N, CA and C atoms as an extended XYZ file, in Angstrom:
354
Properties=species:S:1:pos:R:3:atomname:S:1:resname:S:1:resid:I:1 pbc="F F F"
N       -33.493       -7.755       -0.543 N   UNK     1
C       -32.598       -8.574        0.241 CA  UNK     1
C       -31.314       -7.789        0.464 C   UNK     1
N       -30.919       -7.675        1.690 N   UNK     2
C       -29.710       -6.939        1.999 CA  UNK     2
C       -28.521       -7.894        2.057 C   UNK     2
N       -27.347       -7.290        2.209 N   UNK     3
C       -26.135       -8.098        2.331 CA  UNK     3
C       -26.218       -8.991        3.558 C   UNK     3
N       -26.841       -8.482        4.630 N   UNK     4
C       -27.020       -9.289        5.841 CA  UNK     4
C       -27.867      -10.521        5.547 C   UNK     4
N       -28.921      -10.340        4.747 N   UNK     5
C       -29.795      -11.459        4.415 CA  UNK     5
C       -29.074      -12.475        3.537 C   UNK     5
N       -28.242      -12.001        2.610 N   UNK     6
C       -27.454      -12.919        1.782 CA  UNK     6
C       -26.531      -13.748        2.675 C   UNK     6
N       -25.848      -13.080        3.606 N   UNK     7
C       -24.963      -13.803        4.516 CA  UNK     7
C       -25.756      -14.772        5.383 C   UNK     7
N       -26.967      -14.367        5.771 N   UNK     8
C       -27.823      -15.249        6.563 CA  UNK     8
C       -28.204      -16.493        5.768 C   UNK     8
N       -28.594      -16.316        4.499 N   UNK     9
C       -28.978      -17.485        3.706 CA  UNK     9
C       -27.770      -18.372        3.427 C   UNK     9
N       -26.587      -17.776        3.263 N   UNK    10
C       -25.377      -18.590        3.105 CA  UNK    10
C       -25.124      -19.391        4.373 C   UNK    10
N       -25.323      -18.761        5.527 N   UNK    11
C       -25.099      -19.482        6.781 CA  UNK    11
C       -26.156      -20.565        6.968 C   UNK    11
N       -27.388      -20.330        6.495 N   UNK    12
C       -28.417      -21.365        6.540 CA  UNK    12
C       -27.978      -22.593        5.741 C   UNK    12
N       -27.439      -22.362        4.545 N   UNK    13
C       -26.953      -23.478        3.724 CA  UNK    13
C       -25.844      -24.233        4.441 C   UNK    13
N       -24.926      -23.492        5.072 N   UNK    14
C       -23.830      -24.135        5.800 CA  UNK    14
C       -24.346      -24.975        6.960 C   UNK    14
N       -25.351      -24.467        7.683 N   UNK    15
C       -25.932      -25.214        8.801 CA  UNK    15
C       -26.582      -26.492        8.297 C   UNK    15
N       -27.350      -26.382        7.215 N   UNK    16
C       -28.000      -27.569        6.650 CA  UNK    16
C       -26.965      -28.605        6.232 C   UNK    16
N       -25.867      -28.143        5.633 N   UNK    17
C       -24.844      -29.071        5.175 CA  UNK    17
C       -24.110      -29.723        6.346 C   UNK    17
N       -23.874      -28.976        7.427 N   UNK    18
C       -23.197      -29.573        8.576 CA  UNK    18
C       -24.094      -30.542        9.314 C   UNK    18
N       -25.387      -30.412        9.183 N   UNK    19
C       -26.327      -31.357        9.799 CA  UNK    19
C       -26.624      -32.527        8.871 C   UNK    19
N       -25.888      -32.647        7.796 N   UNK    20
C       -26.083      -33.689        6.788 CA  UNK    20
C       -27.449      -33.604        6.124 C   UNK    20
N       -28.012      -32.438        6.108 N   UNK    21
C       -29.237      -32.190        5.367 CA  UNK    21
C       -28.799      -31.397        4.148 C   UNK    21
N       -28.802      -32.047        3.018 N   UNK    22
C       -28.279      -31.378        1.824 CA  UNK    22
C       -29.400      -30.723        1.034 C   UNK    22
N       -29.253      -29.441        0.856 N   UNK    23
C       -30.164      -28.720       -0.023 CA  UNK    23
C       -29.320      -28.305       -1.220 C   UNK    23
N       -29.708      -28.781       -2.380 N   UNK    24
C       -28.956      -28.438       -3.582 CA  UNK    24
C       -29.152      -26.961       -3.902 C   UNK    24
N       -28.286      -26.431       -4.733 N   UNK    25
C       -28.401      -25.016       -5.085 CA  UNK    25
C       -29.712      -24.751       -5.809 C   UNK    25
N       -30.168      -25.694       -6.632 N   UNK    26
C       -31.423      -25.493       -7.356 CA  UNK    26
C       -32.596      -25.377       -6.372 C   UNK    26
N       -32.574      -26.185       -5.316 N   UNK    27
C       -33.629      -26.095       -4.306 CA  UNK    27
C       -33.554      -24.771       -3.557 C   UNK    27
N       -32.336      -24.361       -3.232 N   UNK    28
C       -32.142      -23.082       -2.533 CA  UNK    28
C       -32.614      -21.923       -3.415 C   UNK    28
N       -32.251      -21.941       -4.678 N   UNK    29
C       -32.657      -20.865       -5.593 CA  UNK    29
C       -34.177      -20.824       -5.722 C   UNK    29
N       -34.804      -21.982       -5.832 N   UNK    30
C       -36.264      -22.020       -5.940 CA  UNK    30
C       -36.909      -21.467       -4.673 C   UNK    30
N       -36.385      -21.822       -3.524 N   UNK    31
C       -36.967      -21.314       -2.275 CA  UNK    31
C       -36.794      -19.801       -2.169 C   UNK    31
N       -35.675      -19.283       -2.663 N   UNK    32
C       -35.454      -17.835       -2.628 CA  UNK    32
C       -36.381      -17.107       -3.606 C   UNK    32
N       -36.575      -17.678       -4.794 N   UNK    33
C       -37.488      -17.084       -5.782 CA  UNK    33
C       -38.909      -17.044       -5.229 C   UNK    33
N       -39.323      -18.141       -4.613 N   UNK    34
C       -40.691      -18.171       -4.083 CA  UNK    34
C       -40.847      -17.294       -2.846 C   UNK    34
N       -39.749      -16.994       -2.180 N   UNK    35
C       -39.817      -16.033       -1.072 CA  UNK    35
C       -40.091      -14.631       -1.621 C   UNK    35
N       -39.555      -14.345       -2.794 N   UNK    36
C       -39.785      -13.042       -3.430 CA  UNK    36
C       -41.174      -13.005       -4.055 C   UNK    36
N       -41.533      -14.071       -4.770 N   UNK    37
C       -42.838      -14.160       -5.426 CA  UNK    37
C       -43.435      -15.543       -5.170 C   UNK    37
N       -44.289      -15.652       -4.148 N   UNK    38
C       -44.844      -16.963       -3.774 CA  UNK    38
C       -45.720      -17.625       -4.838 C   UNK    38
N       -46.110      -16.903       -5.861 N   UNK    39
C       -46.989      -17.485       -6.880 CA  UNK    39
C       -46.240      -18.335       -7.913 C   UNK    39
N       -44.918      -18.318       -7.892 N   UNK    40
C       -44.128      -19.053       -8.889 CA  UNK    40
C       -44.182      -20.546       -8.600 C   UNK    40
N       -44.568      -21.311       -9.608 N   UNK    41
C       -44.625      -22.772       -9.485 CA  UNK    41
C       -43.299      -23.383       -9.935 C   UNK    41
N       -43.148      -24.674       -9.683 N   UNK    42
C       -41.922      -25.351      -10.119 CA  UNK    42
C       -41.826      -25.366      -11.646 C   UNK    42
N       -42.967      -25.500      -12.324 N   UNK    43
C       -42.965      -25.472      -13.791 CA  UNK    43
C       -42.537      -24.096      -14.310 C   UNK    43
N       -43.059      -23.044      -13.710 N   UNK    44
C       -42.676      -21.686      -14.122 CA  UNK    44
C       -41.211      -21.422      -13.820 C   UNK    44
N       -40.736      -21.912      -12.680 N   UNK    45
C       -39.326      -21.754      -12.342 CA  UNK    45
C       -38.452      -22.406      -13.409 C   UNK    45
N       -38.830      -23.606      -13.798 N   UNK    46
C       -38.056      -24.338      -14.808 CA  UNK    46
C       -38.068      -23.628      -16.157 C   UNK    46
N       -39.253      -23.191      -16.600 N   UNK    47
C       -39.368      -22.635      -17.951 CA  UNK    47
C       -39.005      -21.160      -18.029 C   UNK    47
N       -39.480      -20.354      -17.085 N   UNK    48
C       -39.292      -18.909      -17.175 CA  UNK    48
C       -37.996      -18.412      -16.556 C   UNK    48
N       -37.459      -19.140      -15.599 N   UNK    49
C       -36.242      -18.686      -14.921 CA  UNK    49
C       -35.003      -19.452      -15.371 C   UNK    49
N       -35.166      -20.755      -15.655 N   UNK    50
C       -34.010      -21.574      -16.039 CA  UNK    50
C       -33.942      -21.843      -17.535 C   UNK    50
N       -34.994      -21.443      -18.268 N   UNK    51
C       -35.082      -21.678      -19.716 CA  UNK    51
C       -34.954      -23.170      -20.051 C   UNK    51
N       -35.604      -23.987      -19.243 N   UNK    52
C       -35.580      -25.440      -19.426 CA  UNK    52
C       -37.012      -25.939      -19.604 C   UNK    52
N       -37.177      -27.240      -19.776 N   UNK    53
C       -38.521      -27.814      -19.896 CA  UNK    53
C       -39.223      -27.739      -18.537 C   UNK    53
N       -40.525      -27.877      -18.557 N   UNK    54
C       -41.318      -27.668      -17.347 CA  UNK    54
C       -41.006      -28.662      -16.223 C   UNK    54
N       -40.495      -29.823      -16.545 N   UNK    55
C       -40.217      -30.827      -15.511 CA  UNK    55
C       -38.766      -30.792      -15.010 C   UNK    55
N       -37.979      -29.847      -15.480 N   UNK    56
C       -36.547      -29.794      -15.136 CA  UNK    56
C       -36.328      -29.786      -13.624 C   UNK    56
N       -36.948      -28.854      -12.924 N   UNK    57
C       -36.733      -28.752      -11.467 CA  UNK    57
C       -37.170      -30.032      -10.761 C   UNK    57
N       -38.352      -30.517      -11.086 N   UNK    58
C       -38.875      -31.722      -10.433 CA  UNK    58
C       -37.957      -32.924      -10.661 C   UNK    58
N       -37.522      -33.108      -11.895 N   UNK    59
C       -36.691      -34.282      -12.187 CA  UNK    59
C       -35.316      -34.174      -11.542 C   UNK    59
N       -34.727      -32.982      -11.549 N   UNK    60
C       -33.419      -32.817      -10.922 CA  UNK    60
C       -33.511      -32.999       -9.416 C   UNK    60
N       -34.569      -32.492       -8.817 N   UNK    61
C       -34.740      -32.638       -7.374 CA  UNK    61
C       -34.966      -34.101       -7.005 C   UNK    61
N       -35.805      -34.798       -7.747 N   UNK    62
C       -36.118      -36.194       -7.413 CA  UNK    62
C       -34.932      -37.133       -7.618 C   UNK    62
N       -34.014      -36.773       -8.495 N   UNK    63
C       -32.836      -37.616       -8.735 CA  UNK    63
C       -31.602      -37.103       -7.991 C   UNK    63
N       -31.817      -36.123       -7.104 N   UNK    64
C       -30.731      -35.553       -6.279 CA  UNK    64
C       -29.597      -34.972       -7.114 C   UNK    64
N       -29.959      -34.383       -8.252 N   UNK    65
C       -28.955      -33.710       -9.074 CA  UNK    65
C       -29.105      -32.206       -8.868 C   UNK    65
N       -28.040      -31.489       -9.143 N   UNK    66
C       -28.097      -30.044       -8.995 CA  UNK    66
C       -28.162      -29.372      -10.359 C   UNK    66
N       -28.493      -28.135      -10.351 N   UNK    67
C       -28.652      -27.340      -11.566 CA  UNK    67
C       -27.352      -27.326      -12.367 C   UNK    67
N       -27.476      -27.331      -13.682 N   UNK    68
C       -26.297      -27.260      -14.546 CA  UNK    68
C       -25.764      -25.828      -14.573 C   UNK    68
N       -24.539      -25.677      -15.008 N   UNK    69
C       -23.965      -24.338      -15.123 CA  UNK    69
C       -24.745      -23.518      -16.147 C   UNK    69
N       -25.196      -24.155      -17.214 N   UNK    70
C       -26.017      -23.450      -18.204 CA  UNK    70
C       -27.302      -22.938      -17.552 C   UNK    70
N       -27.918      -23.759      -16.721 N   UNK    71
C       -29.121      -23.335      -16.002 CA  UNK    71
C       -28.843      -22.162      -15.081 C   UNK    71
N       -27.681      -22.168      -14.438 N   UNK    72
C       -27.297      -21.048      -13.571 CA  UNK    72
C       -27.136      -19.754      -14.362 C   UNK    72
N       -26.510      -19.856      -15.537 N   UNK    73
C       -26.309      -18.666      -16.366 CA  UNK    73
C       -27.671      -18.115      -16.818 C   UNK    73
N       -28.574      -19.005      -17.218 N   UNK    74
C       -29.924      -18.558      -17.607 CA  UNK    74
C       -30.632      -17.898      -16.435 C   UNK    74
N       -30.525      -18.500      -15.248 N   UNK    75
C       -31.144      -17.923      -14.055 CA  UNK    75
C       -30.568      -16.548      -13.764 C   UNK    75
N       -29.256      -16.427      -13.848 N   UNK    76
C       -28.599      -15.141      -13.596 CA  UNK    76
C       -29.123      -14.067      -14.549 C   UNK    76
N       -29.169      -14.377      -15.833 N   UNK    77
C       -29.653      -13.403      -16.824 CA  UNK    77
C       -31.110      -13.030      -16.578 C   UNK    77
N       -31.936      -14.013      -16.260 N   UNK    78
C       -33.355      -13.739      -16.026 CA  UNK    78
C       -33.585      -12.939      -14.751 C   UNK    78
N       -32.780      -13.176      -13.723 N   UNK    79
C       -32.883      -12.381      -12.496 CA  UNK    79
C       -32.537      -10.922      -12.766 C   UNK    79
N       -31.487      -10.706      -13.528 N   UNK    80
C       -31.089       -9.330      -13.840 CA  UNK    80
C       -32.127       -8.643      -14.719 C   UNK    80
N       -32.693       -9.373      -15.680 N   UNK    81
C       -33.746       -8.804      -16.526 CA  UNK    81
C       -34.971       -8.411      -15.704 C   UNK    81
N       -35.370       -9.281      -14.789 N   UNK    82
C       -36.535       -9.015      -13.949 CA  UNK    82
C       -36.286       -7.797      -13.067 C   UNK    82
N       -35.107       -7.721      -12.493 N   UNK    83
C       -34.764       -6.585      -11.646 CA  UNK    83
C       -34.799       -5.281      -12.432 C   UNK    83
N       -34.220       -5.290      -13.617 N   UNK    84
C       -34.210       -4.091      -14.469 CA  UNK    84
C       -35.622       -3.700      -14.865 C   UNK    84
N       -36.441       -4.679      -15.227 N   UNK    85
C       -37.820       -4.390      -15.637 CA  UNK    85
C       -38.614       -3.767      -14.495 C   UNK    85
N       -38.396       -4.229      -13.280 N   UNK    86
C       -39.126       -3.680      -12.131 CA  UNK    86
C       -38.708       -2.246      -11.811 C   UNK    86
N       -37.494       -1.884      -12.152 N   UNK    87
C       -36.992       -0.540      -11.845 CA  UNK    87
C       -37.278        0.479      -12.941 C   UNK    87
N       -37.591        0.019      -14.154 N   UNK    88
C       -37.794        0.930      -15.283 CA  UNK    88
C       -39.049        1.776      -15.111 C   UNK    88
N       -38.897        3.083      -15.305 N   UNK    89
C       -40.023        4.015      -15.286 CA  UNK    89
C       -40.939        3.771      -14.085 C   UNK    89
N       -40.337        3.576      -12.934 N   UNK    90
C       -41.111        3.190      -11.773 CA  UNK    90
C       -40.518        3.815      -10.519 C   UNK    90
N       -41.370        4.351       -9.684 N   UNK    91
C       -40.893        4.938       -8.431 CA  UNK    91
C       -41.498        4.268       -7.206 C   UNK    91
N       -42.265        3.211       -7.411 N   UNK    92
C       -42.917        2.555       -6.282 CA  UNK    92
C       -41.880        1.818       -5.423 C   UNK    92
N       -41.825        2.126       -4.138 N   UNK    93
C       -40.797        1.532       -3.269 CA  UNK    93
C       -40.871        0.001       -3.166 C   UNK    93
N       -42.067       -0.568       -3.168 N   UNK    94
C       -42.189       -2.021       -3.065 CA  UNK    94
C       -41.570       -2.717       -4.280 C   UNK    94
N       -41.819       -2.154       -5.468 N   UNK    95
C       -41.242       -2.757       -6.678 CA  UNK    95
C       -39.726       -2.612       -6.701 C   UNK    95
N       -39.229       -1.490       -6.198 N   UNK    96
C       -37.771       -1.322       -6.117 CA  UNK    96
C       -37.167       -2.295       -5.104 C   UNK    96
N       -37.898       -2.565       -4.030 N   UNK    97
C       -37.437       -3.539       -3.042 CA  UNK    97
C       -37.371       -4.937       -3.655 C   UNK    97
N       -38.403       -5.300       -4.410 N   UNK    98
C       -38.408       -6.598       -5.092 CA  UNK    98
C       -37.252       -6.676       -6.092 C   UNK    98
N       -37.017       -5.594       -6.802 N   UNK    99
C       -35.908       -5.555       -7.764 CA  UNK    99
C       -34.578       -5.808       -7.063 C   UNK    99
N       -34.408       -5.215       -5.887 N   UNK   100
C       -33.184       -5.429       -5.116 CA  UNK   100
C       -33.062       -6.877       -4.655 C   UNK   100
N       -34.187       -7.490       -4.288 N   UNK   101
C       -34.153       -8.891       -3.874 CA  UNK   101
C       -33.724       -9.793       -5.025 C   UNK   101
N       -34.214       -9.498       -6.229 N   UNK   102
C       -33.784      -10.272       -7.397 CA  UNK   102
C       -32.292      -10.067       -7.662 C   UNK   102
N       -31.814       -8.848       -7.494 N   UNK   103
C       -30.381       -8.575       -7.681 CA  UNK   103
C       -29.538       -9.300       -6.639 C   UNK   103
N       -30.022       -9.308       -5.401 N   UNK   104
C       -29.285       -9.999       -4.344 CA  UNK   104
C       -29.199      -11.497       -4.632 C   UNK   104
N       -30.292      -12.067       -5.103 N   UNK   105
C       -30.268      -13.480       -5.470 CA  UNK   105
C       -29.324      -13.716       -6.646 C   UNK   105
N       -29.270      -12.769       -7.569 N   UNK   106
C       -28.353      -12.918       -8.704 CA  UNK   106
C       -26.901      -12.932       -8.228 C   UNK   106
N       -26.611      -12.224       -7.140 N   UNK   107
C       -25.251      -12.248       -6.587 CA  UNK   107
C       -24.917      -13.646       -6.060 C   UNK   107
N       -25.888      -14.308       -5.433 N   UNK   108
C       -25.666      -15.686       -4.979 CA  UNK   108
C       -25.442      -16.635       -6.155 C   UNK   108
N       -26.230      -16.455       -7.201 N   UNK   109
C       -26.100      -17.291       -8.397 CA  UNK   109
C       -24.727      -17.064       -9.031 C   UNK   109
N       -24.324      -15.815       -9.132 N   UNK   110
C       -23.003      -15.503       -9.692 CA  UNK   110
C       -21.906      -16.171       -8.864 C   UNK   110
N       -22.058      -16.130       -7.549 N   UNK   111
C       -21.068      -16.780       -6.668 CA  UNK   111
C       -20.988      -18.274       -6.920 C   UNK   111
N       -22.130      -18.907       -7.166 N   UNK   112
C       -22.155      -20.343       -7.462 CA  UNK   112
C       -21.476      -20.639       -8.797 C   UNK   112
N       -21.725      -19.791       -9.788 N   UNK   113
C       -21.076      -19.960      -11.099 CA  UNK   113
C       -19.560      -19.821      -10.928 C   UNK   113
N       -19.169      -18.799      -10.198 N   UNK   114
C       -17.748      -18.539       -9.971 CA  UNK   114
C       -17.086      -19.726       -9.249 C   UNK   114
N       -17.771      -20.285       -8.277 N   UNK   115
C       -17.253      -21.426       -7.523 CA  UNK   115
C       -17.048      -22.637       -8.441 C   UNK   115
N       -17.948      -22.829       -9.366 N   UNK   116
C       -17.866      -23.983      -10.271 CA  UNK   116
C       -16.779      -23.822      -11.336 C   UNK   116
N       -16.407      -22.619      -11.632 N   UNK   117
C       -15.411      -22.400      -12.676 CA  UNK   117
C       -13.982      -22.334      -12.136 C   UNK   117
N       -13.819      -22.497      -10.865 N   UNK   118
C       -12.468      -22.461      -10.290 CA  UNK   118
C       -11.845      -23.812      -10.216 C   UNK   118
């Protein structure tokens, strides 16, 4: 994911919000993760990426709640770990591209954390 794509996804969120279609950050993060790896389920997202119980994403989405700051911090750490793991001892361009996409998503997550702490 390039800087242009990050700006594009930010503008997508702004468009959705101006049309009164609210996509919570947790929904946006899940859609971005599945864009990188379509095999990730909501249960895996909750447990492996957010370090929460398997129903966390489903319950938060159904009750129109957004991810907690603790969940964001866990997501940020897991994104960085995944990116580092994909780059270790590896020269395959596709894996490096995926690693960059995880890093780009981590920048969005960091921005959300920063926004909440101000």
